[in-house]
C-alpha positions as CSV (number, residue, x, y, z in Angstrom):
1,M,-110.8,-74.1,0.1
2,F,-114.3,-75.2,-0.9
3,V,-114.6,-72.4,-3.4
4,K,-111.2,-73.3,-5.0
5,K,-112.2,-77.0,-5.2
6,L,-115.5,-76.1,-6.8
7,S,-114.0,-73.7,-9.2
8,Y,-111.5,-76.4,-10.3
9,Q,-114.2,-79.0,-10.8
10,I,-116.2,-76.5,-12.9
11,A,-113.2,-75.6,-14.9
12,V,-112.3,-79.2,-15.8
13,S,-115.9,-79.9,-16.7
14,V,-116.2,-77.0,-19.1
15,I,-112.7,-77.5,-20.6
16,L,-113.6,-81.1,-21.5
17,T,-116.6,-79.9,-23.5
18,L,-114.8,-77.2,-25.4
19,P,-113.4,-79.4,-28.2
20,A,-116.9,-80.4,-29.3
21,L,-118.3,-76.9,-29.0
22,C,-115.4,-75.5,-31.0
23,A,-115.7,-78.2,-33.7
24,T,-119.3,-77.3,-34.2
25,K,-118.5,-73.6,-34.6
26,D,-115.6,-74.3,-36.9
27,A,-117.7,-76.5,-39.2
28,A,-120.2,-73.7,-39.5
29,A,-117.5,-71.2,-40.3
30,V,-116.0,-73.4,-43.0
31,E,-119.4,-73.7,-44.6
32,S,-119.9,-69.9,-44.6
33,K,-116.4,-69.5,-46.0
34,S,-117.0,-71.8,-48.9
35,S,-120.3,-70.2,-49.9
36,T,-119.0,-66.7,-49.9
37,K,-118.0,-65.4,-53.4
38,A,-117.6,-61.6,-53.1
39,A,-116.5,-61.0,-49.5
40,V,-115.2,-57.6,-48.5
41,L,-113.7,-56.7,-45.1
42,W,-111.6,-53.6,-45.9
43,R,-111.1,-51.1,-48.7
44,E,-108.3,-48.7,-49.0
45,P,-109.5,-45.3,-47.9
46,V,-108.1,-43.0,-50.6
47,D,-109.5,-40.0,-48.8
48,I,-108.2,-40.9,-45.4
49,R,-106.7,-37.5,-44.6
50,S,-110.0,-35.8,-45.3
51,R,-112.5,-38.2,-43.7
52,N,-115.0,-36.5,-41.4
53,L,-114.9,-38.5,-38.2
54,F,-117.6,-36.3,-36.6
55,Y,-120.3,-37.7,-38.9
56,G,-118.7,-41.0,-39.6
57,P,-119.6,-43.5,-42.3
58,G,-123.2,-42.2,-42.7
59,G,-122.0,-38.6,-43.2
60,R,-124.0,-35.5,-42.4
61,A,-126.7,-36.5,-44.9
62,H,-127.8,-39.5,-42.9
63,E,-127.7,-37.8,-39.5
64,P,-130.9,-38.7,-37.6
65,R,-133.4,-35.8,-37.3
66,G,-137.1,-35.1,-37.0
67,K,-139.6,-37.1,-35.0
68,F,-139.3,-40.8,-34.1
69,V,-142.0,-43.4,-33.4
70,F,-141.5,-46.7,-31.5
71,V,-141.6,-49.9,-33.6
72,K,-140.5,-52.8,-31.5
73,E,-138.1,-53.8,-28.7
74,D,-134.9,-55.7,-29.5
75,L,-133.9,-58.2,-26.7
76,D,-130.5,-59.3,-28.2
77,G,-127.3,-58.5,-26.4
78,T,-127.0,-57.1,-22.9
79,N,-127.9,-53.4,-23.3
80,P,-131.5,-52.1,-23.7
81,K,-132.3,-51.6,-27.4
82,F,-135.4,-51.0,-29.5
83,V,-136.2,-50.0,-33.1
84,V,-137.8,-46.7,-34.1
85,K,-138.9,-45.1,-37.4
86,D,-138.3,-41.5,-38.4
87,E,-140.5,-39.2,-40.5
88,E,-139.0,-40.5,-43.8
89,G,-139.7,-44.2,-42.9
90,V,-136.0,-45.0,-42.1
91,K,-135.6,-47.4,-39.2
92,W,-133.1,-46.9,-36.5
93,K,-131.9,-49.2,-33.7
94,V,-131.7,-47.2,-30.4
95,K,-129.3,-48.4,-27.8
96,L,-129.2,-47.2,-24.2
97,G,-126.7,-47.7,-21.4
98,N,-122.9,-47.4,-21.1
99,E,-122.0,-48.6,-24.7
100,T,-123.5,-45.6,-26.5
101,R,-120.5,-43.3,-26.4
102,P,-117.7,-45.8,-27.0
103,E,-119.5,-47.5,-29.8
104,T,-120.0,-44.2,-31.6
105,V,-116.3,-43.4,-31.4
106,A,-115.2,-46.9,-32.3
107,S,-117.3,-47.0,-35.5
108,R,-115.7,-43.8,-36.7
109,I,-112.1,-44.9,-36.1
110,A,-112.7,-48.3,-37.8
111,W,-114.3,-46.6,-40.8
112,G,-111.6,-43.9,-40.9
113,V,-109.0,-46.5,-41.8
114,G,-111.0,-48.4,-44.3
115,Y,-113.0,-51.0,-42.4
116,Y,-116.7,-51.2,-42.8
117,A,-118.8,-49.9,-39.8
118,N,-122.4,-49.3,-39.0
119,E,-123.8,-45.8,-39.4
120,D,-123.9,-44.9,-35.7
121,Y,-124.9,-41.5,-34.3
122,Y,-124.9,-40.3,-30.7
123,M,-127.8,-38.1,-29.4
124,R,-127.7,-36.5,-26.0
125,D,-131.5,-36.3,-26.0
126,L,-134.1,-38.3,-27.9
127,R,-137.9,-38.3,-27.6
128,V,-139.8,-41.2,-29.1
129,A,-143.5,-41.3,-29.6
130,D,-145.8,-44.3,-28.8
131,M,-143.4,-45.8,-26.4
132,P,-145.0,-48.9,-24.6
133,A,-146.0,-48.6,-21.0
134,H,-143.4,-51.2,-20.1
135,L,-140.0,-52.2,-21.6
136,H,-138.4,-55.5,-20.8
137,R,-135.1,-53.6,-20.3
138,G,-134.1,-50.0,-19.7
139,Q,-137.5,-48.8,-18.4
140,N,-135.7,-46.6,-15.8
141,L,-133.9,-44.8,-18.6
142,V,-137.0,-43.6,-20.4
143,S,-139.4,-41.0,-19.0
144,R,-143.1,-41.2,-19.3
145,D,-143.2,-38.9,-22.3
146,G,-140.7,-41.0,-24.2
147,L,-137.6,-38.8,-23.4
148,M,-134.3,-40.5,-23.0
149,H,-130.7,-39.3,-22.8
150,D,-127.3,-40.5,-24.1
151,V,-128.5,-42.8,-26.8
152,R,-126.9,-44.3,-29.9
153,L,-128.9,-44.6,-33.1
154,K,-127.8,-47.1,-35.7
155,R,-129.3,-46.8,-39.2
156,E,-131.0,-50.0,-40.3
157,H,-130.8,-49.8,-44.0
158,E,-129.0,-53.0,-44.9
159,K,-130.2,-56.5,-44.2
160,K,-128.0,-58.7,-42.1
161,T,-127.5,-62.1,-43.7
162,G,-125.3,-63.8,-41.1
163,T,-122.3,-63.7,-38.8
164,W,-118.6,-64.6,-39.3
165,H,-115.9,-66.2,-37.1
166,W,-112.6,-64.6,-36.1
167,R,-110.8,-67.9,-36.4
168,D,-112.3,-69.1,-39.7
169,S,-113.4,-66.6,-42.3
170,P,-112.6,-65.8,-46.0
171,F,-109.9,-63.5,-44.6
172,S,-108.1,-65.9,-42.3
173,G,-104.4,-65.0,-42.2
174,S,-104.8,-61.9,-44.3
175,R,-103.2,-58.5,-43.5
176,E,-106.7,-56.9,-43.4
177,L,-108.0,-59.3,-40.7
178,N,-104.8,-59.0,-38.7
179,G,-105.1,-55.3,-38.9
180,L,-108.7,-55.5,-37.5
181,R,-107.4,-57.6,-34.6
182,V,-104.9,-54.9,-33.8
183,L,-107.6,-52.2,-34.1
184,M,-109.7,-54.1,-31.5
185,A,-106.8,-54.1,-29.1
186,L,-106.2,-50.4,-29.8
187,I,-109.7,-49.4,-28.6
188,N,-109.8,-52.2,-25.9
189,N,-112.8,-53.9,-27.4
190,W,-112.8,-57.1,-25.3
191,D,-116.2,-58.4,-26.3
192,L,-115.1,-60.3,-29.5
193,K,-117.8,-62.9,-29.6
194,N,-118.5,-64.2,-33.1
195,E,-122.1,-63.2,-32.8
196,N,-120.9,-59.6,-32.6
197,N,-119.7,-59.9,-36.2
198,A,-122.1,-59.3,-39.0
199,V,-122.3,-60.0,-42.8
200,Y,-124.5,-57.6,-44.9
201,K,-125.3,-58.2,-48.5
202,V,-124.8,-55.0,-50.4
203,G,-125.3,-55.2,-54.2
204,G,-123.2,-58.2,-55.3
205,E,-120.9,-58.2,-52.3
206,N,-121.0,-59.6,-48.8
207,I,-119.7,-56.9,-46.4
208,Y,-118.0,-58.2,-43.3
209,L,-117.8,-56.0,-40.2
210,V,-117.7,-55.9,-36.4
211,S,-121.3,-54.9,-35.7
212,D,-121.1,-54.4,-31.9
213,L,-118.2,-52.2,-30.8
214,G,-119.7,-51.0,-27.5
215,A,-117.3,-52.8,-25.1
216,S,-114.5,-50.4,-26.0
217,F,-112.4,-47.6,-24.4
218,G,-112.4,-49.1,-20.9
219,S,-110.6,-52.1,-19.4
220,A,-109.0,-54.9,-21.4
221,S,-111.5,-57.4,-20.2
222,R,-114.9,-57.9,-18.6
223,T,-114.4,-56.5,-15.1
224,W,-116.3,-55.9,-12.0
225,P,-118.0,-53.5,-11.4
226,K,-119.2,-53.5,-15.0
227,D,-119.0,-49.7,-15.5
228,K,-115.2,-49.9,-15.5
229,S,-115.1,-52.0,-18.6
230,K,-116.7,-49.7,-21.2
231,G,-116.2,-46.0,-21.9
232,N,-114.2,-45.5,-18.7
233,L,-111.2,-43.2,-19.0
234,N,-109.5,-44.3,-15.8
235,S,-109.6,-48.0,-16.9
236,Y,-108.4,-47.2,-20.4
237,Q,-105.5,-45.1,-19.1
238,K,-104.4,-47.9,-16.7
239,S,-104.8,-50.8,-19.2
240,K,-101.8,-52.3,-20.9
241,F,-101.5,-52.3,-24.7
242,L,-98.6,-54.2,-26.1
243,G,-97.7,-57.7,-24.7
244,K,-95.2,-60.3,-25.8
245,E,-93.0,-59.5,-28.8
246,T,-90.9,-61.6,-31.0
247,D,-88.8,-60.8,-34.1
248,T,-91.8,-61.6,-36.3
249,S,-95.0,-61.2,-34.2
250,V,-96.6,-59.2,-31.4
251,S,-99.4,-59.9,-28.9
252,F,-101.7,-57.5,-27.2
253,H,-103.4,-57.5,-23.8
254,T,-106.9,-57.1,-25.3
255,P,-109.0,-59.2,-25.2
256,A,-108.0,-60.4,-21.8
257,R,-109.7,-63.0,-19.7
258,S,-112.6,-61.8,-17.5
259,S,-112.2,-61.0,-13.8
260,L,-112.1,-64.2,-11.7
261,I,-115.5,-63.4,-10.2
262,Y,-117.0,-64.6,-13.5
263,I,-115.8,-68.1,-12.8
264,F,-119.2,-68.7,-11.3
265,N,-120.6,-68.2,-14.8
266,P,-118.4,-70.9,-16.4
267,K,-119.8,-70.7,-19.9
268,E,-119.1,-66.9,-20.0
269,Y,-115.7,-67.2,-18.3
270,F,-114.3,-69.9,-20.6
271,Q,-115.8,-68.5,-23.7
272,R,-113.7,-65.4,-23.0
273,I,-110.5,-67.4,-22.4
274,H,-111.1,-68.7,-25.9
275,M,-111.1,-65.1,-27.2
276,E,-107.6,-64.3,-25.9
277,G,-105.9,-65.7,-28.9
278,I,-107.5,-63.1,-31.2
279,G,-105.0,-60.5,-29.9
280,H,-102.0,-62.8,-29.9
281,N,-99.3,-63.6,-32.4
282,I,-100.1,-61.0,-35.0
283,P,-97.3,-60.4,-37.7
284,R,-95.4,-57.3,-36.8
285,E,-95.6,-56.0,-40.4
286,D,-99.4,-56.3,-40.3
287,A,-99.6,-54.4,-36.9
288,R,-97.3,-51.8,-38.3
289,W,-99.4,-51.5,-41.5
290,V,-102.6,-50.7,-39.6
291,G,-100.7,-48.3,-37.3
292,R,-99.5,-46.3,-40.3
293,L,-103.0,-46.1,-41.6
294,L,-104.2,-44.8,-38.2
295,A,-101.4,-42.3,-38.2
296,K,-102.8,-40.7,-41.3
297,L,-105.9,-39.6,-39.3
298,S,-105.2,-36.1,-38.2
299,P,-105.2,-35.2,-34.5
300,A,-108.1,-32.9,-35.1
301,E,-110.3,-35.6,-36.7
302,M,-109.4,-38.1,-34.0
303,R,-110.8,-35.6,-31.5
304,E,-113.9,-35.1,-33.6
305,A,-114.7,-38.8,-33.2
306,F,-114.9,-38.4,-29.4
307,R,-116.7,-35.1,-29.7
308,A,-119.3,-36.8,-31.9
309,A,-120.0,-39.1,-28.9
310,G,-120.8,-36.3,-26.6
311,C,-117.5,-36.4,-24.7
312,G,-116.5,-33.2,-22.8
313,P,-113.3,-31.3,-23.8
314,K,-111.2,-32.9,-21.1
315,D,-112.3,-36.4,-22.0
316,V,-111.9,-35.7,-25.7
317,E,-108.3,-34.7,-25.1
318,A,-107.4,-37.5,-22.7
319,F,-108.9,-40.3,-24.7
320,S,-107.3,-39.0,-27.9
321,E,-103.9,-38.8,-26.4
322,I,-104.1,-42.5,-25.3
323,V,-105.1,-43.5,-28.8
324,E,-102.3,-41.5,-30.4
325,R,-99.7,-43.0,-28.0
326,R,-100.9,-46.5,-29.0
327,I,-100.7,-45.6,-32.7
328,L,-97.1,-44.4,-32.2
329,T,-96.3,-47.8,-30.6
330,L,-97.6,-49.5,-33.7
331,T,-95.7,-47.4,-36.2
332,D,-92.5,-48.0,-34.2
333,L,-92.7,-51.8,-34.3
């Protein structure tokens, strides 16, 4: 009884503060929108049927190779990360933990249908020279000689200039943004915080993308224990995809609200309630549009995306079959 009463008091307190918080975020988003001239979220992939999902947006030419040296630790986000430099002076952001495989796959599928994505590569084994004696995070994942396993390397060749908001961007209401919302539901990416969206300046354009796709291919929300929510085949198989339908719109189950245990972290819990709307009330024709794009990716290439992330044959097949069933659901809308 006491817990229920406490939870209710916390909920009321946090909800009363939400309008002011949202107003601040919305104002920032409008300012960003008005200052953007050449904003790009998606480009039609004219070569969609021949895209190589094993190597992804960076291709084979940018595949990490050679020796790597530690540069600095990155304390953003929840997973252990640090920056390294290769023999050619290219910087890479190394991520450890349970997001490495799902993020590698997700970046390839997003890129495959025309959305921009980071150049992510999975490496089963990576050795880094000059590692510090102590890391703030992930020390138990690195051996004394700098060897680590199951890592994701992201090529750091463009400068991030800012973030963008799901609810207020230069693309609000567009088919392309709605398609991206559907894509996030397809892969069960529930961690749709605005800070996980990045803007990169490339030439005379501002490129918009989802820069953190690691919370994918697991449950539809943040769950407990945490290992069920990312890159977990059992959770992905059991999760629901399509939600409420009308004649003109569809809603999806991802992102869903976090497990109730997170009520004791009210800021986190209510932030994620605010995200639920990202997967709701999407025009049927926009959902069908991105479904038809996804359907152009061959079954063989879809499996290459999972193989690129180090998945074994059984997992490659099982994950791919779920994705393909969801794509069929979209094309049949």
